[in-house]
C-alpha positions as a Markdown table, in Angstrom:
| # | Residue | x | y | z |
|---|---|---|---|---|
| 1 | Unk | 43.0 | 14.5 | 35.4 |
| 2 | Unk | 41.4 | 11.2 | 36.1 |
| 3 | Unk | 43.4 | 8.1 | 36.8 |
| 4 | Unk | 42.5 | 6.7 | 33.4 |
| 5 | Unk | 43.8 | 9.8 | 31.7 |
| 6 | Unk | 46.9 | 9.8 | 33.7 |
| 7 | Unk | 47.6 | 6.1 | 32.8 |
| 8 | Unk | 46.9 | 6.9 | 29.1 |
| 9 | Unk | 49.3 | 9.8 | 28.9 |
| 10 | Unk | 52.0 | 7.9 | 30.8 |
| 11 | Unk | 51.8 | 5.0 | 28.3 |
| 12 | Unk | 51.9 | 7.4 | 25.4 |
| 13 | Unk | 54.8 | 9.3 | 26.9 |
| 14 | Unk | 56.9 | 6.3 | 27.7 |
| 15 | Unk | 56.2 | 4.5 | 24.4 |
| 16 | Unk | 56.9 | 7.5 | 22.2 |
| 17 | Unk | 60.7 | 7.5 | 22.5 |
| 18 | Unk | 61.4 | 3.8 | 21.7 |
| 19 | Unk | 58.9 | 4.0 | 18.8 |
| 20 | Unk | 60.7 | 7.1 | 17.4 |
| 21 | Unk | 64.1 | 5.3 | 17.7 |
| 22 | Unk | 62.8 | 2.1 | 16.0 |
| 23 | Unk | 61.1 | 3.9 | 13.2 |
| 24 | Unk | 64.1 | 6.1 | 12.6 |
| 25 | Unk | 66.4 | 3.0 | 12.6 |
| 26 | Unk | 64.2 | 1.3 | 10.0 |
| 27 | Unk | 64.0 | 4.4 | 7.9 |
| 28 | Unk | 67.8 | 4.9 | 7.9 |
| 29 | Unk | 68.4 | 1.2 | 7.1 |
| 30 | Unk | 65.9 | 1.2 | 4.2 |
| 31 | Unk | 67.4 | 4.4 | 2.8 |
| 32 | Unk | 70.9 | 3.0 | 3.1 |
| 33 | Unk | 69.9 | -0.2 | 1.3 |
| 34 | Unk | 68.2 | 1.8 | -1.4 |
| 35 | Unk | 71.3 | 4.0 | -1.9 |
| 36 | Unk | 73.6 | 0.9 | -2.0 |
| 37 | Unk | 71.3 | -0.8 | -4.5 |
| 38 | Unk | 71.8 | 2.2 | -6.9 |
| 39 | Unk | 75.5 | 1.4 | -7.1 |
| 40 | Unk | 75.2 | -2.3 | -7.7 |
| 41 | Unk | 76.1 | -3.5 | -11.2 |
| 42 | Unk | 72.8 | -4.8 | -12.8 |
| 43 | Unk | 74.6 | -7.2 | -15.3 |
| 44 | Unk | 76.0 | -9.6 | -12.7 |
């Protein structure tokens, strides 16, 4: 593997985990807000 390829795959590898955590957190937060909004009384 060339140096450029090595750098590329290292960047991909080390950035994957934080991206997965952040996207997962946003998805859970959005889902939770949606579920909570279903139970809110629409009249008030």
